[in-house]
C-alpha positions as CSV (number, residue, x, y, z in Angstrom):
1,M,-24.0,111.0,-53.3
2,N,-23.5,109.1,-49.9
3,M,-20.3,109.7,-48.0
4,T,-18.5,106.3,-48.1
5,V,-15.3,105.4,-46.2
6,E,-13.4,105.3,-49.5
7,L,-14.6,108.8,-50.4
8,F,-13.8,110.2,-47.0
9,D,-10.3,108.7,-47.3
10,S,-9.8,110.2,-50.7
11,I,-10.8,113.7,-49.5
12,I,-8.6,113.9,-46.4
13,N,-5.6,112.2,-48.1
14,T,-5.6,114.8,-50.9
15,S,-5.7,117.7,-48.5
16,Q,-2.4,119.5,-48.0
17,D,-3.5,120.4,-44.4
18,C,-2.4,117.9,-41.7
19,V,-5.7,116.3,-40.4
20,F,-6.2,114.2,-37.3
21,W,-9.0,112.9,-35.2
22,K,-8.9,111.7,-31.6
23,D,-11.2,110.0,-29.0
24,S,-12.6,111.6,-25.8
25,E,-9.3,110.8,-24.0
26,R,-7.3,112.7,-26.6
27,R,-5.9,109.5,-28.1
28,F,-5.2,109.4,-31.8
29,L,-7.7,107.5,-33.9
30,G,-6.4,108.4,-37.3
31,V,-4.5,110.9,-39.4
32,N,-4.2,111.8,-43.1
33,R,-1.3,111.4,-45.5
34,A,-0.1,115.0,-45.1
35,F,0.1,114.5,-41.3
36,L,2.3,111.4,-41.8
37,D,4.5,113.2,-44.2
38,F,4.9,116.1,-41.8
39,Y,6.2,113.9,-39.1
40,G,8.0,111.5,-41.4
41,F,6.0,108.4,-40.4
42,E,5.5,105.4,-42.6
43,S,2.0,104.7,-41.2
44,A,-0.4,105.8,-38.4
45,D,0.3,102.6,-36.4
46,I,3.0,104.4,-34.5
47,L,0.6,106.9,-32.9
48,I,-2.8,105.3,-32.8
49,G,-4.0,105.1,-29.2
50,K,-1.4,107.7,-28.0
51,T,-1.6,111.3,-26.9
52,D,0.5,114.3,-27.9
53,E,2.4,113.9,-24.6
54,D,3.1,110.2,-25.4
55,M,4.6,111.4,-28.7
56,G,6.7,114.2,-27.1
57,W,5.6,116.8,-29.6
58,H,5.5,119.8,-27.3
59,N,8.3,121.2,-25.1
60,D,5.5,122.4,-22.7
61,P,2.5,120.1,-23.4
62,E,0.1,121.5,-20.8
63,P,-1.3,124.5,-22.8
64,Y,-2.1,122.1,-25.7
65,R,-3.7,119.6,-23.3
66,Q,-5.9,122.3,-21.9
67,D,-6.8,123.5,-25.4
68,E,-8.0,120.1,-26.4
69,L,-9.9,119.6,-23.1
70,R,-11.7,122.8,-23.9
71,V,-12.6,121.5,-27.3
72,L,-13.9,118.3,-25.8
73,S,-16.2,120.4,-23.5
74,G,-17.8,121.9,-26.6
75,F,-15.8,124.9,-27.6
76,P,-14.1,124.8,-31.0
77,T,-10.9,126.6,-31.7
78,Y,-9.8,128.3,-35.0
79,K,-6.4,129.2,-36.3
80,V,-4.6,129.0,-33.0
81,H,-0.8,129.6,-33.2
82,G,1.3,126.9,-31.5
83,K,4.6,125.0,-31.7
84,C,5.4,121.3,-32.1
85,V,8.7,119.4,-32.2
86,V,9.4,117.5,-35.5
87,R,12.5,115.4,-35.7
88,G,14.2,117.5,-33.1
89,E,13.2,120.9,-34.5
90,E,10.5,123.1,-33.1
91,R,8.1,124.2,-35.8
92,D,5.4,126.9,-35.8
93,I,1.9,125.8,-36.7
94,I,-1.7,127.2,-37.0
95,A,-4.3,124.7,-35.8
96,S,-8.1,124.5,-35.7
97,K,-10.1,121.9,-33.7
98,R,-13.7,121.0,-33.3
99,P,-15.6,118.5,-31.1
100,L,-16.9,115.2,-32.7
101,Y,-20.5,114.4,-31.7
102,E,-22.4,111.1,-31.6
103,G,-25.9,112.4,-31.1
104,D,-25.7,115.0,-28.3
105,R,-22.6,113.4,-26.8
106,I,-19.0,114.5,-27.5
107,V,-17.0,111.4,-28.4
108,G,-13.8,113.0,-29.6
109,L,-12.3,115.8,-31.7
110,V,-11.1,116.5,-35.2
111,G,-8.4,119.0,-36.0
112,S,-6.2,120.3,-38.8
113,F,-3.0,122.4,-38.9
114,I,-0.6,123.9,-41.3
115,D,3.1,124.6,-40.9
116,I,3.9,128.3,-40.9
117,T,7.5,128.1,-39.9
118,D,8.8,129.0,-43.3
119,V,6.4,131.9,-43.5
120,L,7.6,133.4,-40.2
121,K,11.2,132.9,-41.1
122,R,10.6,134.5,-44.5
123,Q,9.6,137.7,-42.7
124,T,12.9,137.8,-40.7
125,L,15.5,136.0,-42.9
126,S,14.7,137.1,-46.4
127,E,17.8,139.3,-46.5
128,D,20.0,136.3,-45.6
129,R,18.6,133.9,-48.1
130,Q,21.0,132.5,-50.7
131,T,20.0,132.0,-54.3
132,V,20.0,128.3,-55.3
133,Y,17.0,127.7,-57.3
134,T,15.6,130.2,-59.8
135,V,12.4,130.1,-61.8
136,E,14.5,129.2,-64.9
137,K,16.2,126.3,-63.2
138,L,13.0,124.8,-61.7
139,R,11.1,125.2,-65.0
140,H,13.2,122.4,-66.4
141,I,11.4,119.9,-64.1
142,P,7.8,119.3,-65.2
143,Y,6.3,119.2,-61.6
144,F,7.8,122.6,-60.7
145,D,7.0,124.0,-64.1
146,R,3.3,123.4,-63.4
147,L,3.6,124.5,-59.8
148,L,5.2,127.8,-60.8
149,D,2.2,128.7,-63.0
150,E,0.2,129.1,-59.8
151,T,2.7,129.5,-57.0
152,P,5.3,132.2,-56.4
153,L,8.9,131.1,-56.2
154,D,9.2,132.4,-52.6
155,E,6.5,130.0,-51.5
156,I,8.2,127.0,-53.1
157,L,11.7,127.6,-51.5
158,D,13.0,127.3,-48.0
159,P,13.5,130.9,-46.7
160,L,17.0,130.4,-45.4
161,T,18.8,128.0,-47.8
162,G,17.0,128.7,-51.1
163,I,16.4,125.0,-51.8
164,T,12.9,123.6,-52.0
165,A,10.7,123.7,-48.9
166,R,9.7,120.5,-47.2
167,A,6.1,120.3,-48.5
168,H,7.1,120.8,-52.2
169,A,10.0,118.4,-52.0
170,M,7.6,115.7,-50.6
171,N,5.0,116.5,-53.2
172,F,7.6,116.2,-55.9
173,V,8.4,112.7,-54.6
174,H,4.7,111.7,-54.7
175,S,4.4,113.1,-58.2
176,L,7.3,111.0,-59.5
177,I,5.9,107.8,-57.9
178,A,2.5,108.5,-59.4
179,A,4.0,108.9,-62.8
180,G,6.2,105.8,-62.4
181,T,9.4,107.9,-62.9
182,P,12.6,106.2,-61.5
183,F,14.6,108.2,-59.0
184,T,16.9,107.9,-56.0
185,F,15.6,109.3,-52.7
186,S,18.1,110.4,-50.1
187,I,17.9,111.8,-46.6
188,I,21.0,113.7,-45.3
189,D,21.7,114.7,-41.7
190,L,24.4,117.2,-40.7
191,D,26.5,115.6,-38.0
192,N,26.5,117.2,-34.6
193,F,24.8,120.3,-35.8
194,K,23.7,121.2,-32.3
195,F,27.4,121.4,-31.3
196,I,28.0,123.8,-34.1
197,N,25.1,126.0,-33.0
198,D,26.2,125.8,-29.3
199,T,29.9,126.5,-30.0
200,F,29.8,129.1,-32.8
201,G,26.2,130.5,-32.5
202,H,23.0,130.0,-34.6
203,K,24.2,132.4,-37.3
204,A,27.2,130.0,-37.9
205,G,24.7,127.1,-38.0
206,D,22.8,129.0,-40.8
207,T,26.1,129.5,-42.6
208,V,26.8,125.8,-42.5
209,L,23.3,124.9,-43.7
210,K,23.7,127.2,-46.6
211,A,27.1,125.9,-47.6
212,V,26.0,122.3,-47.6
213,T,22.7,122.9,-49.4
214,R,24.4,125.1,-52.0
215,A,27.1,122.5,-52.7
216,L,24.5,119.7,-53.0
217,A,22.3,121.6,-55.4
218,E,25.3,122.6,-57.6
219,L,26.5,119.0,-57.8
220,L,23.0,117.7,-58.7
221,D,22.3,120.6,-61.0
222,G,19.7,119.8,-63.7
223,N,19.2,116.2,-62.5
224,G,16.9,116.6,-59.6
225,V,16.3,118.9,-56.6
226,V,17.4,119.3,-53.0
227,G,14.9,120.0,-50.3
228,R,14.9,120.9,-46.6
229,F,13.1,118.2,-44.6
230,G,13.5,120.2,-41.3
231,G,16.2,121.5,-39.1
232,D,19.5,120.0,-40.2
233,E,17.9,117.2,-42.3
234,L,17.9,117.5,-46.1
235,L,16.2,115.6,-48.9
236,M,17.8,114.8,-52.3
237,I,15.7,113.6,-55.2
238,D,18.1,112.4,-57.9
239,L,16.7,111.6,-61.4
240,R,20.1,110.5,-62.9
241,N,21.9,108.1,-60.5
242,I,19.5,105.2,-60.2
243,D,21.5,102.0,-60.5
244,L,24.0,100.8,-57.8
245,P,27.3,101.7,-59.6
246,A,26.0,105.2,-60.4
247,K,24.9,105.8,-56.8
248,Q,28.2,104.5,-55.4
249,A,30.2,106.8,-57.7
250,F,28.0,109.8,-57.0
251,F,28.1,109.4,-53.2
252,K,31.9,108.8,-53.3
253,E,32.3,112.1,-55.1
254,M,30.1,113.9,-52.5
255,Y,32.3,112.5,-49.7
256,E,35.7,112.6,-51.2
257,N,36.0,115.9,-53.0
258,N,36.0,117.8,-49.7
259,S,33.4,120.3,-50.9
260,V,30.0,118.8,-50.5
261,L,29.1,116.4,-47.6
262,R,32.6,116.8,-46.1
263,Q,33.8,120.3,-46.2
264,N,35.5,123.1,-44.2
265,V,33.2,126.0,-43.7
266,R,34.5,129.4,-43.0
267,L,32.7,131.3,-40.2
268,E,32.9,134.8,-38.9
269,N,34.7,133.6,-35.8
270,G,36.7,130.7,-37.2
271,S,36.0,127.6,-39.3
272,T,34.7,124.1,-38.8
273,L,34.8,120.8,-40.5
274,V,31.3,119.8,-41.5
275,T,30.4,116.2,-42.1
276,C,27.1,114.5,-43.0
277,T,25.4,111.1,-42.8
278,A,23.2,110.0,-45.6
279,G,20.9,107.1,-46.5
280,C,19.3,106.4,-49.8
281,A,17.1,104.0,-51.8
282,S,15.6,104.1,-55.3
283,F,12.1,103.9,-56.8
284,P,10.9,101.5,-58.1
285,A,13.9,99.1,-57.7
286,D,13.9,99.1,-53.9
287,A,10.3,100.1,-53.2
288,D,7.3,100.8,-55.4
289,N,5.4,103.1,-52.9
290,Y,6.1,106.1,-50.8
291,S,5.7,104.5,-47.4
292,D,8.1,101.7,-48.0
293,L,10.6,104.0,-49.8
294,F,10.7,106.5,-47.0
295,G,11.1,103.7,-44.5
296,L,14.2,102.5,-46.4
297,I,15.9,105.8,-46.5
298,D,15.1,106.3,-42.8
299,K,16.6,102.9,-42.1
300,T,19.8,103.5,-44.1
301,L,20.2,106.9,-42.4
302,Y,19.9,105.2,-39.0
303,L,22.5,102.6,-40.0
304,G,24.8,105.3,-41.1
305,K,24.5,107.0,-37.7
306,S,25.1,103.7,-35.9
307,K,28.3,103.3,-37.9
308,G,29.7,106.5,-36.4
309,R,28.1,109.0,-38.8
310,N,30.1,110.9,-41.5
311,C,29.3,108.1,-44.0
312,Y,26.6,107.0,-46.5
313,V,24.5,103.8,-46.7
314,I,23.0,102.9,-50.0
315,Y,20.1,100.4,-49.6
316,Q,20.9,96.9,-50.9
317,P,18.3,94.3,-50.1
318,E,20.8,91.5,-49.6
319,K,22.6,93.6,-47.0
320,H,19.9,95.5,-45.3
321,G,16.6,93.8,-46.1
322,S,16.5,91.7,-43.0
323,I,17.6,94.4,-40.6
324,E,14.9,95.6,-38.2
325,I,15.7,99.1,-36.9
326,G,13.3,98.7,-34.0
327,K,15.3,95.9,-32.6
328,L,18.6,97.8,-33.1
329,A,17.2,100.9,-31.4
330,K,15.3,99.4,-28.5
331,H,18.2,98.9,-26.1
332,N,19.5,101.8,-24.0
333,I,22.9,102.6,-22.4
334,C,21.9,100.8,-19.1
335,D,21.0,97.6,-21.0
336,D,24.3,97.8,-22.9
337,M,26.3,98.1,-19.7
338,I,24.4,95.2,-18.0
339,S,25.0,93.0,-21.1
340,L,28.7,94.0,-21.2
341,R,29.2,93.1,-17.5
342,G,27.5,89.8,-17.9
343,L,29.7,88.9,-20.8
344,F,32.9,90.1,-19.1
345,E,32.3,87.9,-16.1
346,R,32.3,84.8,-18.2
347,G,36.1,84.7,-18.6
348,T,38.8,84.1,-16.0
349,T,42.0,85.7,-17.5
350,L,41.9,89.3,-18.8
351,R,42.3,88.0,-22.5
352,E,39.4,85.6,-22.0
353,R,37.2,88.4,-20.5
354,L,38.0,90.7,-23.4
355,R,37.3,87.9,-25.9
356,S,33.9,87.3,-24.2
357,V,32.9,91.0,-24.8
358,L,34.4,91.2,-28.3
359,A,31.3,90.1,-30.3
360,F,29.2,92.6,-28.4
361,L,31.7,95.5,-29.0
362,T,32.3,94.7,-32.7
363,D,28.5,94.9,-33.3
364,F,28.0,97.9,-31.0
365,L,31.0,99.9,-32.2
366,R,31.3,98.5,-35.8
367,I,35.0,97.7,-35.1
368,P,36.9,94.7,-36.5
369,D,38.9,94.0,-33.3
370,L,39.7,95.2,-29.9
371,Y,43.2,96.1,-28.8
372,Y,44.8,96.8,-25.5
373,V,48.1,98.4,-24.4
374,D,49.9,96.8,-21.4
375,G,52.0,98.4,-18.8
376,E,55.1,98.2,-21.0
377,N,53.4,100.2,-23.8
378,R,52.9,97.2,-26.1
379,L,49.8,97.0,-28.3
380,H,48.1,93.6,-28.5
381,S,45.1,92.3,-30.4
382,V,42.4,90.4,-28.4
383,T,41.9,87.9,-31.3
384,D,45.5,87.6,-32.5
385,E,48.1,86.6,-29.9
386,E,50.9,87.3,-32.3
387,T,50.1,91.1,-32.4
388,D,52.8,92.9,-30.5
389,L,53.4,96.5,-31.6
390,G,54.9,99.6,-30.0
391,A,52.7,102.1,-28.4
392,S,55.1,104.5,-26.7
393,G,53.7,108.0,-26.3
394,I,50.2,106.9,-25.7
395,S,50.2,108.5,-22.2
396,G,50.6,111.9,-23.8
397,L,47.3,111.3,-25.7
398,A,45.2,109.7,-23.0
399,A,46.1,112.0,-20.1
400,E,42.4,112.3,-19.7
401,E,40.2,109.2,-19.5
402,I,39.2,109.1,-23.2
403,Y,40.9,110.3,-26.4
404,T,39.2,110.2,-29.8
405,T,40.2,111.3,-33.2
406,G,38.8,110.9,-36.7
407,N,42.3,111.2,-38.2
408,T,45.2,109.2,-36.9
409,A,47.6,111.7,-38.4
410,D,46.7,113.9,-35.4
411,I,48.7,111.7,-33.1
412,E,51.9,111.4,-35.2
413,K,53.7,114.2,-33.5
414,T,52.8,113.2,-29.9
415,A,53.1,109.5,-30.2
416,P,55.0,108.6,-33.4
417,E,55.5,104.9,-32.5
418,L,51.9,104.4,-31.7
419,Y,51.0,106.2,-34.9
420,A,53.1,103.9,-36.9
421,S,51.5,100.9,-35.3
422,L,48.0,102.2,-36.0
423,V,48.9,102.9,-39.6
424,S,50.2,99.4,-40.0
425,L,46.8,98.2,-38.8
426,G,45.1,100.4,-41.4
427,F,43.3,102.7,-38.8
428,G,42.0,106.1,-39.9
429,S,40.0,106.8,-36.7
430,V,40.7,105.7,-33.2
431,M,39.4,105.8,-29.6
432,I,41.8,105.3,-26.7
433,V,40.5,104.7,-23.2
434,R,42.7,104.8,-20.1
435,I,42.5,101.9,-17.6
436,G,43.3,103.2,-14.2
437,A,42.4,105.4,-11.3
438,G,43.8,108.7,-10.2
439,E,47.4,109.0,-11.3
440,L,47.8,105.2,-11.6
441,T,47.5,103.8,-15.1
442,D,47.3,100.0,-15.7
443,G,47.0,100.2,-19.5
444,Y,44.7,101.4,-22.4
445,L,42.0,100.1,-24.6
446,V,42.2,101.0,-28.3
447,C,39.4,100.8,-30.8
448,G,40.0,101.6,-34.5
449,V,38.3,101.7,-37.9
450,K,39.8,102.2,-41.3
451,R,37.5,105.0,-42.2
452,R,38.8,108.5,-41.5
453,F,36.6,111.1,-39.8
454,R,34.5,108.6,-37.9
455,I,32.6,110.5,-35.1
456,W,32.7,108.5,-31.9
457,Q,29.3,108.9,-30.1
458,E,28.8,109.7,-26.4
459,N,27.1,106.3,-25.7
460,E,30.1,104.5,-27.3
461,R,32.5,106.5,-25.2
462,A,30.4,105.7,-22.1
463,V,30.4,101.9,-22.8
464,M,34.1,101.8,-23.4
465,Y,34.8,103.8,-20.2
466,F,32.5,101.3,-18.3
467,L,34.6,98.4,-19.8
468,S,37.8,100.1,-18.5
469,T,36.3,100.2,-15.0
470,L,35.5,96.5,-15.2
471,I,39.1,95.7,-16.3
472,R,40.4,97.9,-13.5
473,G,38.3,95.9,-11.0
474,C,39.6,92.7,-12.4
475,I,43.2,93.8,-12.1
476,L,42.7,94.9,-8.5
477,S,41.0,91.6,-7.7
478,E,43.9,89.6,-9.3
479,G,46.4,91.7,-7.2
480,K,44.7,90.7,-3.9
481,K,45.1,87.0,-4.6
């Protein structure tokens, strides 16, 4: 039988090894399905024509470049241990590579690798693993029932958390799609997980991961599985909650009962509030193939992060169908500041300047309005000239340049009048930025949202601080006239 393109595609796309091929300049020409799943890509378009360095897959790319240059000079490699960065986590891999010939001339290379991170962790973390899924529990799901006939349970589960390992969670998703079985697919990201590791230590990070995964699996019990996608990202495959009302009720329960995706986790050296951001979509209602479905959950997760994290976004075509994540993500902090300054300079009075930047800020920060506190400690809305509320005590909060909280109740004791004003506006989370220099304070900017536990991001804080300096410059300029 002749090797056709269709046959070649069928062979490499059924392989569980990650396969790739490159040209003589080490630029990607193609990859297989397992490779795309490993990195979480919808298609190969994102990497065609790029090198490993372009993709940022190695903390130290030089050894890997030299390895491929050696292959391109005619020396194949076999089962070389290396590391690559996947969605912010460094993974251990074993890779083999061979040169590609056209006649006697080397025109590229082909390679394959497997992820051995879980195998290595299993050797050192087996005593710390929690029990989440047993053989008996997984046997209730046909895919895992068949898998357990030929695969030991330890090889199916993540060595730390006891939930399903990445490869088997993804294969389960593919099996459901192939069978036409409806399900809801979610990706869940632990908010500011690096901060937890840096503050309390990696053992505390492990404790947090185990607490969240255990709570998720217990809530979903018997109606699907939870898998570890990598690092602090989790996957949830839900066979029960498929339509919109069911998904809304389920996610509301996960976020509001204070024991699943929002929970206080006790650590050896203290405790910490853990929150998560989640995005989900359903098969086949939202997408009838894997690539589109994964693209939707990735999009909704990004939208959740852009809203301040600690929230969930359920894909709804009328709300999210026209949103292009690439356009949302392409700007950087410098572009934001340049745009902000250009808008600010359109006005003449301070209120006009603030109104000029309001549309940008409401889109960037996902806030309904912008407020400022004048020198007499009165709180005013940019859009509503009738707003005039008390804000005494604010100086005790914003002694530093920026104060943020995800729970306005935190400020009641220090600034009761300001607290009452914020409650009357319905704010659950606020950011307060001082306008001034040195010991001189000219006022404050106040951003608020109704949702409690919003996590204000560093780029948001930076943009608001920059706006405060623009206002300070405007005040100084007015004073010189």
